[in-house]
C-alpha positions as a printed NumPy array, in Angstrom:
array([[ -0.243,   0.005,  -0.609],
       [  1.281,   3.491,  -0.747],
       [  2.978,   5.319,   1.621],
       [  1.851,   9.222,   1.746],
       [  4.2  ,  11.97 ,   3.44 ],
       [  3.576,  15.212,   4.401],
       [  7.508,  17.99 ,   4.316],
       [  6.02 ,  21.007,   5.409],
       [  8.071,  24.233,   3.905],
       [  8.061,  27.69 ,   2.321],
       [  8.313,  29.656,   6.183],
       [  7.358,  32.913,   6.753],
       [  8.808,  34.245,  10.181],
       [  8.682,  37.123,  12.327],
       [  6.479,  40.343,  11.924],
       [  5.466,  38.618,   7.759],
       [  4.295,  35.188,   9.65 ],
       [  1.938,  37.051,  12.829],
       [  0.522,  38.741,   9.711],
       [ -0.022,  35.897,   7.02 ],
       [ -1.385,  33.948,  10.314],
       [ -3.597,  36.407,  11.174],
       [ -5.068,  36.655,   7.688],
       [ -5.193,  33.051,   7.03 ],
       [ -2.376,  32.214,   4.485],
       [  0.001,  30.196,   6.664],
       [ -0.841,  27.848,   9.6  ],
       [  1.425,  28.478,  12.482],
       [  4.88 ,  26.159,  12.718],
       [  4.375,  23.837,  16.46 ],
       [  2.043,  26.543,  17.951],
       [  4.583,  29.873,  17.379],
       [  3.291,  32.39 ,  15.296],
       [  6.638,  33.632,  14.823],
       [  6.912,  30.81 ,  11.996],
       [  4.337,  29.628,   9.556],
       [  3.984,  28.369,   6.674],
       [  1.602,  28.369,   3.21 ],
       [  2.78 ,  24.759,   1.327],
       [  3.312,  21.779,   1.698],
       [  4.899,  18.781,  -0.389],
       [  3.567,  15.572,  -0.337],
       [  5.8  ,  12.749,  -1.044],
       [  5.718,   8.848,  -1.311],
       [  8.321,   6.965,  -2.415],
       [  8.302,   7.223,  -6.173],
       [  6.652,  10.982,  -6.596],
       [  6.655,  14.521,  -4.433],
       [  4.177,  17.384,  -5.514],
       [  4.262,  20.518,  -3.641],
       [  0.779,  22.292,  -3.075],
       [ -0.245,  25.332,  -1.137],
       [ -2.86 ,  24.913,   2.002],
       [ -5.331,  26.605,   0.768],
       [ -5.259,  23.889,  -1.606],
       [ -5.411,  20.474,   0.663],
       [ -9.142,  20.477,   0.453],
       [ -9.219,  19.236,  -3.278],
       [ -6.746,  16.352,  -2.518],
       [ -8.405,  13.012,  -2.726],
       [-10.291,  12.282,   0.963],
       [ -7.996,   9.255,   1.349],
       [ -5.24 ,  11.697,   0.842],
       [ -6.531,  15.035,   2.777],
       [ -7.33 ,  12.967,   6.407],
       [ -3.666,  11.902,   5.886],
       [ -2.463,  15.495,   5.127],
       [ -4.988,  16.88 ,   7.06 ],
       [ -3.745,  14.974,  10.155],
       [  0.144,  15.446,   9.741],
       [ -0.89 ,  19.411,   9.466],
       [ -2.515,  18.624,  13.348],
       [  0.446,  17.657,  14.508],
       [  2.802,  20.427,  12.653],
       [  0.926,  22.88 ,  14.241],
       [  0.49 ,  22.278,  17.439],
       [  3.169,  23.644,  20.478],
       [  5.52 ,  20.927,  21.551],
       [  6.107,  19.979,  25.382],
       [  8.856,  18.798,  27.324],
       [  8.727,  19.172,  31.319],
       [ 11.104,  21.96 ,  32.378],
       [ 11.527,  22.748,  29.086],
       [ 10.573,  26.134,  27.126],
       [ 10.358,  26.361,  23.863],
       [  9.454,  30.616,  24.237],
       [ 12.641,  31.338,  21.818],
       [ 13.462,  29.257,  19.11 ],
       [ 16.272,  26.903,  18.723],
       [ 16.866,  25.928,  22.441],
       [ 20.801,  25.235,  22.575],
       [ 21.338,  22.132,  23.835],
       [ 25.499,  22.231,  25.273],
       [ 28.006,  19.424,  24.946],
       [ 29.983,  17.587,  28.134],
       [ 31.789,  15.588,  27.258],
       [ 33.774,  13.798,  30.415],
       [ 35.646,  11.461,  28.243],
       [ 39.223,  10.486,  26.902],
       [ 38.007,  10.287,  22.871],
       [ 35.823,  12.472,  21.793],
       [ 36.142,  13.253,  18.201],
       [ 36.48 ,  16.686,  18.898],
       [ 37.306,  18.002,  22.596],
       [ 38.28 ,  14.374,  24.507],
       [ 40.111,  14.998,  27.016],
       [ 39.155,  18.379,  27.503],
       [ 36.656,  18.636,  30.745],
       [ 37.699,  15.254,  32.079],
       [ 38.737,  16.742,  35.563],
       [ 35.766,  17.7  ,  37.935],
       [ 37.608,  21.356,  37.879],
       [ 37.136,  21.791,  33.91 ],
       [ 34.368,  20.496,  33.848],
       [ 32.504,  22.67 ,  35.928],
       [ 34.464,  25.734,  34.111],
       [ 32.347,  24.18 ,  30.893],
       [ 29.326,  23.989,  32.505],
       [ 29.249,  27.606,  33.653],
       [ 29.857,  29.049,  30.222],
       [ 27.858,  26.238,  28.27 ],
       [ 24.636,  28.102,  30.619],
       [ 26.689,  31.981,  30.523],
       [ 27.034,  31.685,  26.452],
       [ 22.949,  30.264,  26.523],
       [ 23.064,  26.843,  26.085],
       [ 19.497,  25.714,  27.786],
       [ 20.34 ,  22.327,  28.21 ],
       [ 23.026,  20.54 ,  29.079],
       [ 24.47 ,  17.329,  27.669],
       [ 26.27 ,  14.745,  29.451],
       [ 28.009,  12.221,  28.742],
       [ 31.152,  10.052,  30.091],
       [ 31.177,   7.359,  26.839],
       [ 32.699,   8.826,  22.95 ],
       [ 30.166,   7.789,  19.817],
       [ 32.315,   8.956,  17.742],
       [ 33.026,   6.311,  14.766],
       [ 35.18 ,   3.394,  15.473],
       [ 34.82 ,   3.954,  19.351],
       [ 34.537,   0.909,  21.375],
       [ 32.322,   0.732,  24.526],
       [ 32.919,   1.483,  27.8  ],
       [ 32.528,  -0.571,  30.939],
       [ 29.152,   0.709,  32.262],
       [ 31.23 ,   1.184,  35.915],
       [ 33.65 ,   3.347,  33.791],
       [ 31.342,   5.568,  31.982],
       [ 29.207,   6.201,  34.993],
       [ 32.167,   6.574,  37.76 ],
       [ 32.909,   9.583,  34.758],
       [ 29.244,  10.909,  35.191],
       [ 28.947,  10.788,  39.185],
       [ 31.307,  12.98 ,  39.84 ],
       [ 29.815,  16.137,  38.209],
       [ 25.591,  14.922,  38.699],
       [ 25.785,  16.239,  42.173],
       [ 26.752,  20.041,  41.355],
       [ 24.723,  19.713,  37.498],
       [ 21.63 ,  19.426,  39.705],
       [ 22.844,  21.52 ,  42.894],
       [ 22.674,  24.717,  40.052],
       [ 19.085,  23.22 ,  38.64 ],
       [ 19.634,  22.639,  35.593],
       [ 18.349,  20.615,  32.472],
       [ 20.225,  18.214,  32.86 ],
       [ 20.028,  15.34 ,  29.94 ],
       [ 21.738,  11.825,  30.281],
       [ 23.873,  10.652,  26.868],
       [ 24.174,   7.   ,  27.392],
       [ 23.255,   4.047,  25.864],
       [ 22.809,   1.713,  29.533],
       [ 20.378,   1.376,  31.345],
       [ 22.71 ,   0.788,  33.953],
       [ 24.045,   4.278,  33.864],
       [ 20.385,   5.903,  33.807],
       [ 19.184,   4.054,  37.3  ],
       [ 22.3  ,   4.943,  39.075],
       [ 21.835,   8.944,  37.675],
       [ 18.393,   8.898,  38.466],
       [ 18.886,  10.04 ,  41.81 ],
       [ 19.864,  13.382,  40.733],
       [ 16.359,  13.885,  38.931],
       [ 16.759,  14.21 ,  35.442],
       [ 15.326,  15.782,  32.732],
       [ 15.946,  14.036,  29.503],
       [ 17.888,  10.633,  28.872],
       [ 19.5  ,  10.519,  24.895],
       [ 20.351,   7.407,  24.456],
       [ 22.28 ,   7.714,  20.869],
       [ 21.19 ,   4.067,  19.97 ],
       [ 17.81 ,   4.675,  20.167],
       [ 16.58 ,   2.603,  22.416],
       [ 18.268,  -0.671,  21.625],
       [ 21.703,  -0.896,  22.177],
       [ 20.51 ,  -2.174,  25.854],
       [ 16.838,  -4.066,  26.169],
       [ 15.907,  -2.823,  29.947],
       [ 16.004,   0.545,  28.687],
       [ 12.521,   0.885,  27.43 ],
       [ 11.057,  -0.455,  30.976],
       [ 13.732,   1.863,  32.776],
       [ 11.344,   4.82 ,  30.712],
       [  8.099,   3.434,  30.888],
       [  8.955,   3.334,  34.857],
       [ 10.63 ,   6.855,  35.393],
       [  8.244,   8.569,  32.803],
       [ 11.579,  11.099,  31.846],
       [ 11.171,  12.279,  28.888],
       [ 13.994,  10.864,  26.197],
       [ 15.147,  11.94 ,  22.389],
       [ 14.505,   9.073,  20.232],
       [ 17.586,   9.106,  17.675],
       [ 18.237,   6.991,  14.466],
       [ 21.766,   5.71 ,  13.961],
       [ 22.889,   3.388,  11.256],
       [ 24.502,   0.063,  12.637],
       [ 27.16 ,   0.498,  16.367],
       [ 29.524,   3.252,  16.515],
       [ 32.266,   0.989,  15.659],
       [ 30.365,  -0.263,  12.611],
       [ 28.341,   3.157,  11.603],
       [ 30.307,   4.991,   9.081],
       [ 31.446,   1.788,   7.002],
       [ 28.988,   2.47 ,   3.428],
       [ 26.453,   3.357,   5.027],
       [ 23.423,   3.015,   2.579],
       [ 19.42 ,   3.588,   1.781],
       [ 16.733,   2.95 ,  -0.437],
       [ 15.845,   6.317,   0.85 ],
       [ 17.302,   7.704,   3.652],
       [ 14.434,  10.477,   4.251],
       [ 12.19 ,   8.037,   4.153],
       [ 13.726,   5.473,   5.998],
       [ 14.448,   7.056,   9.043],
       [ 11.123,   8.425,   8.908],
       [  9.546,   5.41 ,   8.669],
       [ 12.042,   4.275,  11.446],
       [ 10.66 ,   6.958,  13.866],
       [  7.683,   6.24 ,  13.06 ],
       [  7.733,   2.146,  14.036],
       [  9.655,   2.893,  17.113],
       [  7.189,   4.944,  18.018],
       [  4.92 ,   2.539,  17.774],
       [  7.044,   0.111,  19.945],
       [  7.194,   2.506,  22.59 ],
       [  3.277,   2.697,  22.355],
       [  3.047,  -0.67 ,  23.191],
       [  5.35 ,  -0.877,  25.576],
       [  3.824,   1.662,  27.808],
       [  4.978,   4.553,  26.931],
       [  1.976,   6.725,  26.55 ],
       [  3.41 ,  10.096,  26.485],
       [  4.166,  12.43 ,  24.31 ],
       [  8.068,  13.96 ,  26.081],
       [  9.644,  12.887,  23.63 ],
       [ 12.872,  14.461,  21.291],
       [ 13.483,  13.363,  17.156],
       [ 16.886,  13.125,  16.294],
       [ 17.626,  12.01 ,  12.734],
       [ 21.443,  11.54 ,  13.93 ],
       [ 23.353,  13.398,  11.35 ],
       [ 26.63 ,  11.786,  10.958],
       [ 25.626,   8.503,  12.812],
       [ 25.391,   5.864,   9.586],
       [ 25.402,   8.683,   7.004],
       [ 27.554,   9.67 ,   4.633],
       [ 27.62 ,  13.437,   3.346],
       [ 24.762,  12.951,   0.62 ],
       [ 22.463,  11.009,   3.08 ],
       [ 23.293,  14.4  ,   6.174],
       [ 22.474,  17.221,   3.449],
       [ 19.592,  15.408,   2.45 ],
       [ 18.634,  15.109,   5.98 ],
       [ 19.534,  18.289,   6.742],
       [ 18.075,  20.159,   4.029],
       [ 14.752,  18.217,   4.245],
       [ 14.509,  17.948,   7.931],
       [ 11.131,  19.559,   8.284],
       [  9.078,  16.284,   7.319],
       [  9.897,  14.941,  11.068],
       [  7.668,  17.833,  12.046],
       [  4.244,  16.108,  10.653],
       [  5.632,  13.475,  13.579],
       [  4.414,  15.109,  15.809],
       [  7.271,  16.007,  18.412],
       [ 10.023,  18.627,  18.745],
       [ 12.546,  17.848,  16.554],
       [ 16.38 ,  17.964,  17.769],
       [ 19.488,  18.409,  14.939],
       [ 23.465,  17.325,  16.387],
       [ 25.391,  19.279,  13.03 ],
       [ 28.283,  20.689,  15.711],
       [ 31.37 ,  20.344,  14.187],
       [ 30.165,  17.721,  12.062],
       [ 32.724,  15.735,   9.128],
       [ 29.976,  16.834,   6.682],
       [ 31.312,  20.671,   7.244],
       [ 34.568,  19.355,   6.078],
       [ 33.59 ,  16.901,   2.794],
       [ 31.63 ,  19.781,   1.825],
       [ 34.554,  23.041,   2.563],
       [ 37.459,  20.783,   1.781],
       [ 40.281,  23.088,   1.724],
       [ 38.804,  25.833,   3.692],
       [ 38.168,  22.898,   6.877],
       [ 38.431,  24.434,  10.612],
       [ 39.117,  22.589,  13.329],
       [ 36.364,  23.569,  14.845],
       [ 34.266,  23.817,  11.552],
       [ 32.561,  27.349,  13.889],
       [ 31.458,  28.607,   9.548],
       [ 29.465,  25.343,   9.425],
       [ 28.186,  24.937,  12.203],
       [ 26.701,  28.04 ,  12.519],
       [ 25.512,  28.321,   8.758],
       [ 23.928,  24.878,   8.988],
       [ 22.347,  25.897,  12.677],
       [ 20.663,  29.012,  11.255],
       [ 19.47 ,  26.106,   8.178],
       [ 18.313,  23.933,  10.732],
       [ 16.71 ,  27.084,  12.741],
       [ 13.863,  28.698,   9.628],
       [ 13.278,  24.751,   9.095],
       [ 11.745,  24.76 ,  12.476],
       [ 14.459,  22.911,  14.18 ],
       [ 13.254,  22.963,  18.443],
       [ 16.54 ,  22.212,  19.687],
       [ 20.006,  22.781,  18.75 ],
       [ 22.819,  20.203,  20.072],
       [ 26.059,  22.071,  19.997],
       [ 29.442,  22.292,  21.068],
       [ 30.211,  26.501,  20.768],
       [ 27.451,  27.726,  22.177],
       [ 28.405,  31.049,  22.598],
       [ 29.965,  31.351,  18.125],
       [ 26.256,  30.005,  17.352],
       [ 24.435,  32.018,  19.494],
       [ 25.686,  35.004,  18.592],
       [ 25.236,  34.099,  14.788],
       [ 21.398,  32.65 ,  15.676],
       [ 20.777,  36.188,  17.598],
       [ 22.741,  38.36 ,  14.365],
       [ 20.497,  36.741,  11.963],
       [ 17.428,  36.888,  13.589],
       [ 17.662,  40.948,  14.742],
       [ 18.671,  41.385,  10.222],
       [ 15.19 ,  39.753,   9.718],
       [ 13.538,  40.95 ,  12.541],
       [ 11.143,  43.553,  10.802],
       [ 10.666,  40.727,   7.762]])
């Protein structure tokens, strides 16, 4: 049976968006009048067609029902407990307590340097601190759960004493359970809850919000010639099926964030396709997060203009993602990205 997908496109922002919504020319994205759209792209495995929202009423009944359901998901406000979506995008600051992460391994192993980095990330504008004790860079090997917990534990007390929104970046239910005493806000499992069979049960019992992430293979194998029939639709279907599984296991809440996993089992072409069409994931009705920070695709595109921190490529891809309605950006260099977003927004304020 043919499956239809709805990708929202042709966005308006700020003053223009508010005026268009008032005139019923466009519809709000995620309940925010500051960003709206007037066009959708209806996609199948072998076709694409863009139509204005005013022409949805002319679609065949079956397709119209599907599109209207998707538009309802796209337009409704998104909610995660203790996290405000009033000024988008929300920046998630990365804190790697690892010796071997791909760009900052070893920099924050000591408690003093980790605390200094936390304070910097918050001062620079991060609303979430994502803390991890195991590297998930391509080719990385598994860390013993006790070692991972030891790395994380030394800083968790400080994080929660500051009443910060804390995300725990781990694949292991052992680490999740140990950290629960610190009243976590979010679980960020790059394996898509697949690495540890106990994770779904933990999430059901704890009722914690979590990130549903896509990764093809494992950290050791994911970059060995990854392939897809259609990377965009394959990952959409992955989310669709995973959400059905999660619901069948008794997790009924919508406090779930979707992350298509840039660089996790994708080549440059896959990554560009995903970022360029990321607005398709809004039709699943959940907040969308992207991790573009310092990723390899920036090097692949920029060639001789590559740099160690890849700030230019991270800024441009972050702003592009923001303009597709992405709610959360996972970032190393929070100050530079926040600077770029603030300047861009100011220059476009009256448009």
